[in-house]
C-alpha positions as CSV (number, residue, x, y, z in Angstrom):
1,X,-17.8,6.1,-7.4
2,X,-21.6,5.4,-7.2
3,X,-23.4,2.7,-9.1
4,X,-20.9,2.6,-12.0
5,X,-20.3,6.4,-12.3
6,X,-17.7,8.7,-10.8
7,X,-19.0,11.7,-8.9
8,X,-16.8,14.5,-7.5
9,X,-17.4,15.1,-3.8
10,X,-16.7,18.5,-2.3
11,X,-13.7,18.3,0.0
12,X,-12.7,14.8,-1.1
13,X,-9.0,15.9,-1.3
14,X,-8.8,16.6,2.4
15,X,-9.3,13.1,3.6
16,X,-8.9,13.8,7.3
17,X,-11.2,16.8,7.1
18,X,-13.8,15.0,5.0
19,X,-14.1,12.2,7.6
20,X,-14.8,14.8,10.2
21,X,-17.0,17.0,8.0
22,X,-18.6,14.5,5.6
23,X,-22.1,14.9,7.2
24,X,-22.2,18.7,6.6
25,X,-20.6,18.7,3.2
26,X,-21.5,15.4,1.4
27,X,-25.1,14.7,2.4
28,X,-26.5,16.5,-0.6
29,X,-24.8,13.9,-2.8
30,X,-26.8,11.1,-1.2
31,X,-28.8,8.9,-3.7
32,X,-32.6,8.9,-3.3
33,X,-34.0,6.3,-0.9
34,X,-35.4,3.2,-2.5
35,X,-38.8,3.5,-0.8
36,X,-41.2,6.2,0.3
37,X,-41.0,5.1,3.9
38,X,-37.2,5.1,3.8
39,X,-37.2,8.5,2.2
40,X,-39.5,9.9,5.0
41,X,-37.3,8.5,7.7
42,X,-34.2,9.7,5.9
43,X,-35.6,13.3,5.5
44,X,-36.6,13.5,9.1
45,X,-33.1,12.5,10.2
46,X,-31.4,15.0,7.9
47,X,-33.6,18.0,8.4
48,X,-34.8,17.7,12.0
49,X,-31.8,16.6,14.0
50,X,-32.7,19.3,16.6
51,X,-35.8,17.2,17.4
52,X,-33.9,14.0,18.0
53,X,-32.5,13.1,21.4
54,X,-29.0,14.4,22.0
55,X,-26.2,12.0,21.4
56,X,-24.7,11.4,24.8
57,X,-21.6,9.2,24.7
58,X,-20.2,10.1,28.1
59,X,-17.0,8.1,28.6
60,X,-18.2,5.4,26.2
61,X,-17.0,4.8,22.6
62,X,-19.1,4.0,19.6
63,X,-18.3,3.2,16.0
64,X,-18.3,5.9,13.3
65,X,-20.9,4.1,11.3
66,X,-23.3,3.6,14.2
67,X,-22.9,7.3,15.3
68,X,-23.7,8.6,11.8
69,X,-26.5,6.1,11.1
70,X,-28.3,7.0,14.3
71,X,-28.5,10.6,13.2
72,X,-28.6,10.5,9.4
73,X,-29.6,7.0,8.4
74,X,-28.1,3.9,6.8
75,X,-27.7,5.4,3.3
76,X,-25.2,8.0,4.4
77,X,-23.1,5.3,6.1
78,X,-23.2,2.9,3.1
79,X,-22.6,5.5,0.4
80,X,-20.4,8.1,2.0
81,X,-18.8,6.9,5.3
82,X,-18.0,3.4,4.3
83,X,-15.9,4.3,1.2
84,X,-14.1,7.0,3.0
85,X,-13.1,4.9,6.0
86,X,-12.6,1.8,3.9
87,X,-10.1,3.7,1.7
88,X,-8.2,5.1,4.7
89,X,-8.3,2.2,7.2
90,X,-9.2,-0.8,5.1
91,X,-11.9,-1.5,7.7
92,X,-15.6,-1.2,8.2
93,X,-17.4,2.0,9.4
94,X,-19.6,0.1,11.9
95,X,-16.5,-1.3,13.6
96,X,-14.1,1.6,13.6
97,X,-13.9,3.7,16.8
98,X,-15.4,7.2,16.5
99,X,-13.0,8.4,19.3
100,X,-10.0,7.1,17.4
101,X,-11.0,8.1,13.9
102,X,-13.0,11.4,14.4
103,X,-12.2,12.6,17.9
104,X,-12.9,16.3,17.0
105,X,-16.5,15.4,16.0
106,X,-17.1,13.3,19.2
107,X,-15.8,16.2,21.3
108,X,-18.2,18.7,19.6
109,X,-21.2,16.4,20.1
110,X,-20.8,16.9,23.8
111,X,-22.0,20.5,23.2
112,X,-24.4,20.2,20.2
113,X,-27.0,17.4,19.6
114,X,-26.9,18.1,15.8
115,X,-24.3,16.0,14.0
116,X,-24.3,18.3,11.0
117,X,-23.8,21.4,13.1
118,X,-21.0,19.7,15.0
119,X,-19.4,18.7,11.7
120,X,-19.7,22.3,10.4
121,X,-18.1,23.6,13.6
122,X,-15.2,21.2,13.1
123,X,-14.7,22.7,9.6
124,X,-14.8,26.3,10.8
125,X,-11.1,26.5,11.8
126,X,-8.9,28.7,9.5
127,X,-7.8,26.8,6.4
128,X,-4.3,25.4,6.7
129,X,-1.6,26.2,4.2
130,X,-0.2,22.7,4.5
131,X,-0.7,20.7,1.4
132,X,-3.4,18.0,1.7
133,X,-1.1,15.3,0.4
134,X,2.6,15.4,1.5
135,X,5.3,13.0,0.6
136,X,8.9,12.7,-0.5
137,X,9.8,13.4,-4.1
138,X,11.0,10.1,-5.5
139,X,9.0,8.0,-3.1
140,X,9.1,7.2,0.6
141,X,11.8,4.6,-0.1
142,X,14.3,7.5,-0.1
143,X,13.6,8.3,3.5
144,X,15.2,5.2,5.2
145,X,18.2,5.5,2.9
146,X,18.6,9.2,3.9
147,X,18.4,8.3,7.6
148,X,20.9,5.5,7.2
149,X,23.3,7.8,5.4
150,X,23.1,10.5,8.1
151,X,24.1,8.2,11.0
152,X,27.3,6.4,12.1
153,X,25.2,3.5,13.5
154,X,25.8,0.0,12.3
155,X,22.8,-1.1,10.3
156,X,22.0,-4.8,9.7
157,X,19.3,-6.0,7.3
158,X,17.8,-9.5,6.9
159,X,18.6,-10.2,10.5
160,X,15.7,-11.7,12.3
161,X,15.5,-11.0,16.1
162,X,14.1,-14.2,17.6
163,X,14.4,-13.5,21.3
164,X,14.8,-10.6,23.7
165,X,15.9,-10.9,27.4
166,X,17.1,-8.6,30.1
167,X,20.7,-9.0,31.3
168,X,21.2,-9.4,35.1
169,X,23.5,-6.4,35.2
170,X,21.3,-4.2,33.0
171,X,20.9,-3.9,29.3
172,X,19.5,-6.5,26.9
173,X,20.4,-9.7,25.0
174,X,19.0,-10.2,21.5
175,X,19.1,-13.5,19.8
176,X,19.6,-12.7,16.1
177,X,19.8,-14.9,13.0
178,X,18.6,-18.4,12.0
179,X,17.8,-21.2,14.5
180,X,20.8,-23.1,13.1
181,X,23.3,-20.2,13.5
182,X,22.0,-17.9,16.2
183,X,24.0,-14.9,17.5
184,X,23.6,-13.0,20.8
185,X,23.8,-9.2,20.4
186,X,24.1,-7.1,23.5
187,X,22.5,-3.7,23.8
188,X,22.1,-1.0,26.4
189,X,18.6,-0.2,25.2
190,X,16.1,-1.6,22.7
191,X,13.4,0.2,20.7
192,X,10.7,-2.2,19.2
193,X,9.4,-0.7,16.0
194,X,7.9,-4.0,14.8
195,X,4.3,-5.3,14.0
196,X,2.1,-5.9,17.0
197,X,2.2,-9.7,16.9
198,X,6.0,-9.8,16.5
199,X,6.3,-7.3,19.4
200,X,4.0,-9.4,21.5
201,X,6.2,-12.5,20.9
202,X,9.3,-10.7,21.9
203,X,7.7,-9.2,25.1
204,X,5.9,-12.4,26.2
205,X,8.3,-13.1,29.1
206,X,9.4,-9.5,29.7
207,X,6.0,-7.7,29.8
208,X,3.3,-10.3,29.6
209,X,0.4,-7.8,30.1
210,X,1.6,-5.6,27.2
211,X,2.2,-8.7,25.1
212,X,-1.4,-9.9,25.6
213,X,-2.8,-6.5,24.6
214,X,-0.6,-6.4,21.5
215,X,-1.5,-10.0,20.5
216,X,-5.2,-8.8,20.2
217,X,-4.5,-6.1,17.6
218,X,-6.1,-7.1,14.4
219,X,-4.7,-6.5,10.9
220,X,-6.2,-6.0,7.5
221,X,-4.5,-7.6,4.5
222,X,-4.5,-5.5,1.3
223,X,-3.1,-5.6,-2.2
224,X,-1.9,-2.6,-4.1
225,X,-2.2,-3.0,-7.9
226,X,0.0,-0.4,-9.6
227,X,-0.7,0.1,-13.3
228,X,1.2,2.0,-16.0
229,X,-0.6,3.1,-19.2
230,X,0.7,4.9,-22.4
231,X,0.0,8.6,-21.7
232,X,-1.3,9.2,-25.3
233,X,-4.3,6.9,-24.7
234,X,-5.0,7.5,-21.0
235,X,-8.5,8.8,-20.3
236,X,-8.9,12.5,-19.4
237,X,-9.5,12.1,-15.6
238,X,-9.7,14.8,-12.9
239,X,-9.0,14.7,-9.2
240,X,-6.6,12.4,-7.4
241,X,-8.8,9.3,-7.6
242,X,-12.0,7.8,-6.4
243,X,-13.5,5.7,-3.7
244,X,-15.9,2.8,-4.1
245,X,-18.8,2.0,-1.7
246,X,-18.8,-1.7,-0.6
247,X,-22.5,-1.9,-1.4
248,X,-21.6,-1.6,-5.1
249,X,-20.1,-5.1,-4.9
250,X,-16.7,-4.2,-6.5
251,X,-13.4,-5.7,-5.5
252,X,-11.4,-2.4,-5.8
253,X,-12.1,-0.2,-2.9
254,X,-10.1,2.9,-4.0
255,X,-8.1,4.1,-7.0
256,X,-5.4,6.8,-7.0
257,X,-4.4,8.7,-10.1
258,X,-0.8,8.9,-9.0
259,X,0.3,11.2,-11.8
260,X,-2.4,13.7,-10.7
261,X,-1.6,13.4,-7.0
262,X,2.2,13.7,-7.1
263,X,4.0,16.1,-9.5
264,X,7.2,14.1,-9.3
265,X,5.3,10.9,-10.4
266,X,3.9,12.8,-13.5
267,X,7.4,14.3,-14.3
268,X,9.2,11.0,-14.0
269,X,6.6,8.9,-15.8
270,X,7.6,10.2,-19.3
271,X,5.4,8.5,-21.8
272,X,3.6,6.5,-19.1
273,X,0.8,7.5,-16.7
274,X,0.9,5.7,-13.3
275,X,-2.0,4.8,-11.1
276,X,-2.8,2.4,-8.4
277,X,-5.8,0.4,-7.1
278,X,-6.4,-0.8,-3.5
279,X,-7.9,-4.2,-2.9
280,X,-9.0,-5.8,0.3
281,X,-10.5,-5.0,3.7
282,X,-10.5,-6.4,7.2
283,X,-11.7,-10.0,7.1
284,X,-11.9,-10.0,3.3
285,X,-8.6,-11.8,2.7
286,X,-10.3,-14.3,0.3
287,X,-10.3,-11.7,-2.5
288,X,-6.5,-11.7,-2.3
289,X,-6.1,-15.5,-2.6
290,X,-5.5,-15.2,-6.4
291,X,-2.5,-14.8,-8.7
292,X,-1.0,-11.5,-9.9
293,X,-2.7,-11.7,-13.3
294,X,-6.2,-12.2,-11.8
295,X,-5.7,-9.2,-9.5
296,X,-4.7,-7.0,-12.4
297,X,-7.7,-8.3,-14.5
298,X,-10.1,-7.5,-11.7
299,X,-8.6,-4.0,-11.2
300,X,-9.0,-3.3,-14.9
301,X,-12.5,-4.5,-15.0
302,X,-13.5,-2.3,-12.0
303,X,-11.8,0.7,-13.6
304,X,-13.9,0.1,-16.7
305,X,-17.0,-0.1,-14.6
306,X,-16.1,3.3,-13.0
307,X,-16.0,5.4,-16.2
308,X,-17.1,3.2,-19.1
309,X,-13.7,3.2,-20.8
310,X,-12.1,0.0,-21.9
311,X,-8.9,0.0,-19.9
312,X,-7.8,-3.3,-21.4
313,X,-7.3,-1.6,-24.7
314,X,-5.1,1.3,-23.6
315,X,-2.2,0.3,-25.8
316,X,-2.1,-3.5,-26.2
317,X,1.2,-5.0,-25.4
318,X,2.4,-1.7,-23.8
319,X,0.8,-1.9,-20.4
320,X,3.0,-2.6,-17.4
321,X,1.3,-4.0,-14.3
322,X,2.6,-5.2,-11.0
323,X,1.4,-5.2,-7.4
324,X,2.9,-5.3,-4.0
325,X,1.2,-6.7,-0.9
326,X,1.2,-4.8,2.3
327,X,0.0,-5.3,5.9
328,X,-2.0,-2.4,7.3
329,X,-2.8,-2.1,11.0
330,X,-6.5,-1.5,11.2
331,X,-6.2,0.6,14.2
């Protein structure tokens, strides 16, 4: 979305490919610079990259935003890179590692000073037959149930692990349960598939160096607002959704037309059309400090700003709305 209107961007479906190739493919969609001087600088950067000094990273890292801005200007970052990375990582382009997010592009820059040519080279590989979006019919919630049903292991839920310690003779002791009724569980081996901070706490005595590194991992809090509308009055939309540049000042950073994205969602929706909106970025937790009703109201208002439709009037009394909060690791 750009300034209250939705624009289709070539390659937007292939999120990973777009992040790598956005410079070569999406630059023509860039809005005109606000001033003549800005336009002159912007044109020089876009059209004469071969005259600019080569980007030499060596063994250093740089943010995606700074890498692109140096070659193509602030407008490309604000209008194209920020919404793409914000939608994927819930972060900020000028803070996200280029080596972590677009390693293919960084590797190609070692051989070509032009960012657009490097991006074009990254796109030149044969097209994959793998679907852009892959998932489990019926939702990812089916996956853990299938795994549980395929094993003879004992599975315990709602059992908090409070402490982890090695046994003198080998193996591990886990303290499980409440502080008032703890239980010691013995295990030959332990796999920690837990959030970074919880893992750091459990490893503080066993592996203090690893625990320190894990404790420094930052998270971004987000809210997912899922909406259901009567199919008969839902607007005629194309594509799988849209992304919103932060410079537009909207609360919603991305919207997904779930019924367009997943065949099974459309088939199971019946008379309802499902979609979802993402709210929140790294260090922007304040926008989430509101009630459910306010999050839904804000989401509907931002949807209306995107295409001009009055989403509040899509079947009065028939809308279903709920949201689920999630924690996303920024890295």
